[in-house]
C-alpha positions, 0 to 999 in steps of 0.5 A, a space after each residue: 119255724 112252721 109247726 112249732 108253737 111259740 113260747 110266751 114267757 111271763 114274768 111276775 114276782 108274786 104268786 097272785 100276779 103269776 095266777 093272774 098272768 096264767 089266766 091271761 095266757 090260758 089260751 096260749 099253746 105254750 107259756 112259762 111263768 117265772 118270778 124274775 128275769 134271772 129265772 127266765 134266763 136260767 130256764 132258757 140257758 142264756 148266759 149273762 145278760 143281753 147286750 145293752 144299747 150304748 148311750 151317747 158317749 158323754 162319760 165313761 160307762 161302768 161295767 154292765 153287771 155286778 162289780 166285785 166289791 168287799 166280800 162282806 155279806 149282809 147279815 144272815 137274818 136278813 131275807 126277802 120272802 118272794 112268795 109274800 113279798 116281804 123283807 124280814 129281819 130277825 122276827 120283824 118284817 115289812 111289806 115290799 112293792 114289786 120294785 122294792 122286792 126285785 131291787 132287794 133280790 138283786 142286792 141280797 142275791 149277790 152279797 158284797 157286790 156292787 150292782 151297776 145302774 144299768 144292770 139294776 135297771 135291766 133286772 128290776 124295770 126290764 129296760 135299758 137305763 137312760 141315765 136319769 136315775 130318779 126312779 131308782 133313787 126313789 126305790 133306794 130311798 124307800 128301801 133304806 127307810 124300810 131297813 131302818 124301820 126294821 132296825 136291820 144291821 144292813 144298809 144300801 150303800 151308793 158307789 158314786 157313778 157306778 151303782 149300789 150294794 147291800 152292806 152291813 151297818 
């Protein structure tokens, strides 16, 4: 459309990253900075997730979003502080990388639900899951270690062939 300025949307999970992004986009006529893909979708009024390109038909695929599971929420004292990018359990906390933070926000934000590999890859990495999974398993291993270090009564459970969910220990 002529006469309408394009809108640039930036996604950055920490306040420091959002400030840096604001400096980079300072010359842009219209920009929006949010902390997650989900927040951008909410702002834009987009329901659901964009369609994912189908992979080669080698095996049945799992549903694209969170899968209903046992409605057992994680412990109430477990929280993710997005401003400081830390995982908090009771009076203890541990720092998170951007990927660990975004991964945990998905799981904590949908208690008791299984998040598919495809949906997690889209939400956390911002791209389509290509089936290898080593990047995701690395993040899961680090987050499990941090949950254990906090002695939290929650763990990440793998649902074979589907994805992950946060569940009480």
